[in-house]
ZAMARGU-4260 file (C-alpha; in steps of 0.2 Angstrom, whole numbers, plus 5000, padded with zeros to 4 digits):
<rodrens>
0) 4999/5002/4998 | 5014/5012/5002 | 5022/5010/4988 | 5004/5011/4978 | 5001/5027/4988
5) 5019/5036/4984 | 5018/5027/4964 | 5002/5038/4964 | 5007/5053/4972 | 5024/5052/4960
10) 5012/5053/4945 | 5002/5066/4952 | 5017/5077/4954 | 5024/5074/4933 | 5008/5078/4927
15) 5000/5095/4938 | 5017/5104/4945 | 5010/5121/4945 | 5015/5134/4932 | 5032/5147/4934
20) 5020/5161/4935 | 5009/5154/4947 | 5021/5147/4956 | 5032/5163/4957 | 5017/5174/4961
25) 5011/5164/4975 | 5029/5163/4983 | 5032/5181/4984 | 5018/5183/4992 | 5024/5175/5008
30) 5040/5182/5017 | 5040/5167/5030 | 5046/5157/5016 | 5061/5166/5014 | 5077/5158/5018
35) 5072/5141/5015 | 5087/5132/5005 | 5082/5126/4987 | 5079/5108/4992 | 5066/5113/5003
40) 5055/5124/4993 | 5055/5111/4979 | 5050/5098/4993 | 5037/5113/4999 | 5030/5114/4979
45) 5028/5097/4980 | 5018/5094/4995 | 5009/5110/4990 | 5004/5102/4976 | 4999/5084/4983
50) 4989/5094/4996 | 4978/5103/4983 | 4975/5084/4974 | 4969/5078/4991 | 4960/5091/4999
55) 4946/5101/4991 | 4945/5119/4992 | 4928/5124/4990 | 4928/5144/4989 | 4910/5150/4995
60) 4904/5165/4982 | 4907/5179/4978 | 4924/5172/4983 | 4934/5165/4965 | 4952/5155/4968
65) 4964/5156/4954 | 4980/5145/4954 | 4989/5157/4960 | 4978/5161/4977 | 4976/5139/4982
70) 4994/5138/4981 | 4996/5152/4991 | 4985/5145/5004 | 4993/5126/5001 | 5010/5134/5005
75) 5006/5140/5019 | 4997/5124/5023 | 5010/5111/5021 | 5025/5122/5029 | 5023/5115/5047
80) 5022/5097/5037 | 5037/5104/5029 | 5049/5090/5039 | 5033/5079/5044 | 5024/5073/5027
85) 5008/5074/5020 | 5002/5061/5031 | 5002/5071/5045 | 4985/5079/5036 | 4975/5062/5034
90) 4958/5060/5040 | 4950/5075/5033 | 4948/5081/5015 | 4939/5097/5012 | 4942/5117/5016
95) 4929/5127/5014 | 4935/5148/5010 | 4924/5163/5013 | 4929/5179/5007 | 4929/5186/5023
100) 4922/5183/5042 | 4909/5172/5044 | 4897/5168/5056 | 4894/5149/5065 | 4881/5141/5076
105) 4890/5137/5092 | 4886/5126/5106 | 4890/5127/5125 | 4889/5117/5140 | 4892/5128/5157
110) 4898/5120/5174 | 4877/5118/5179 | 4875/5107/5163 | 4865/5121/5155 | 4866/5121/5137
115) 4868/5139/5130 | 4867/5140/5112 | 4872/5156/5103 | 4880/5164/5086 | 4899/5167/5083
120) 4908/5177/5072 | 4925/5169/5068 | 4939/5171/5053 | 4942/5151/5054 | 4940/5134/5063
125) 4944/5117/5063 | 4933/5102/5066 | 4938/5083/5073 | 4938/5073/5056 | 4930/5087/5047
130) 4934/5102/5036 | 4944/5117/5040 | 4936/5133/5037 | 4943/5150/5033 | 4941/5170/5027
135) 4952/5173/5013 | 4952/5190/5019 | 4963/5183/5035 | 4974/5170/5025 | 4979/5186/5015
140) 4988/5192/5029 | 5001/5177/5028 | 5009/5191/5018 | 5017/5199/5037 | 5027/5192/5046
145) 5016/5199/5062 | 5014/5182/5070 | 4997/5180/5064 | 4993/5166/5054 | 4978/5159/5049
150) 4979/5144/5038 | 4995/5137/5052 | 4983/5141/5066 | 4970/5130/5061 | 4981/5117/5052
155) 4990/5115/5070 | 4972/5111/5076 | 4973/5097/5065 | 4987/5092/5070 | 4983/5093/5088
160) 4968/5083/5083 | 4977/5067/5076 | 4975/5058/5093 | 4957/5065/5097 | 4951/5079/5104
165) 4964/5098/5102 | 4972/5099/5119 | 4988/5107/5113 | 4997/5092/5112 | 4998/5082/5096
170) 5007/5065/5092 | 5024/5069/5099 | 5041/5061/5090 | 5051/5047/5100 | 5064/5057/5105
175) 5051/5069/5112 | 5044/5067/5129 | 5028/5072/5136 | 5035/5081/5152 | 5045/5092/5145
180) 5032/5098/5132 | 5019/5099/5145 | 5032/5111/5156 | 5037/5120/5142 | 5019/5124/5137
185) 5011/5127/5154 | 5026/5140/5157 | 5018/5149/5143 | 5001/5148/5148 | 5005/5154/5166
190) 5015/5167/5159 | 5002/5176/5150 | 4987/5174/5162 | 4998/5183/5174 | 5001/5198/5161
195) 4982/5200/5155 | 4979/5198/5175 | 4991/5213/5177 | 4985/5221/5160 | 5003/5220/5155
200) 5006/5218/5136 | 5009/5199/5130 | 5024/5192/5118 | 5013/5186/5107 | 4992/5185/5104
205) 4984/5186/5120 | 4971/5172/5113 | 4985/5158/5117 | 4979/5161/5135 | 4962/5154/5129
210) 4966/5135/5130 | 4980/5124/5129 | 4973/5120/5113 | 4975/5135/5107 | 4990/5141/5115
215) 4997/5127/5103 | 4991/5135/5090 | 4999/5152/5092 | 5013/5148/5097 | 5014/5136/5080
220) 5010/5156/5070 | 5025/5164/5080 | 5035/5149/5078 | 5034/5152/5057 | 5032/5170/5057
225) 5042/5177/5072 | 5052/5165/5081 | 5064/5177/5087 | 5049/5182/5097 | 5048/5164/5106
230) 5068/5163/5107 | 5068/5180/5118 | 5050/5175/5129 | 5049/5158/5128 | 5066/5147/5123
235) 5060/5131/5130 | 5042/5132/5121 | 5051/5136/5105 | 5064/5120/5107 | 5050/5109/5107
240) 5042/5118/5092 | 5059/5115/5085 | 5059/5097/5089 | 5040/5094/5086 | 5039/5103/5067
245) 5058/5097/5065 | 5061/5115/5057 | 5070/5129/5066 | 5064/5145/5057 | 5077/5158/5070
250) 5090/5150/5060 | 5084/5155/5043 | 5073/5171/5048 | 5081/5189/5049 | 5078/5193/5068
255) 5060/5207/5066 | 5055/5220/5080 | 5053/5210/5096 | 5038/5212/5109 | 5045/5213/5127
</rodrens>
């Protein structure tokens, strides 16, 4: 089965590699790719092609997506799995893309067991075993190295869900340990909560203090877009992400403004 899967993927790559114009247009929009070696860029391009073949991209009218837009989305989606492989995105198929933010129907159960239903404005969400939903207006902000990347955020949730509900701990590699991961991320979570209680600024998006799952997703955004901020403020968490993603963005991206 493994050989058959790889044979099929090789045939897809032989037939569907993107044209040079779409490739350069999409790549030029994503400064978070700077510093990647030629070998890594080629691997990323191949992953993006396979991603677009195996996942269904479903734009919601009036949004229309050309080849370069689809490739821009796929490149951001595949950067986290550059050293992991496409099988880390197994178990789901579709990405729904709205032109801008959308309204979702959500239900929550409070401590008394009472169910509260409501309409919540969102820019993205990921469903366990289901689709990823994104707003194109927010995808476009991936062109800025500001620590906010909707695609990486939602795809980090998908990685987190590989071993069940999102809880901030995706399946760890054999050379990683749960105690070290828990200690590093708990330190970040506690620091963020303490800063918010004191009304102090936070080094990364304060949404990371919402839950352990959001902490992992927001830290993943920062890891790929503002690695030097993590190296300065949360070095242990950066090291765990470096081991998990098997990448070191801090070694390839130039230092940017760091928030104290």
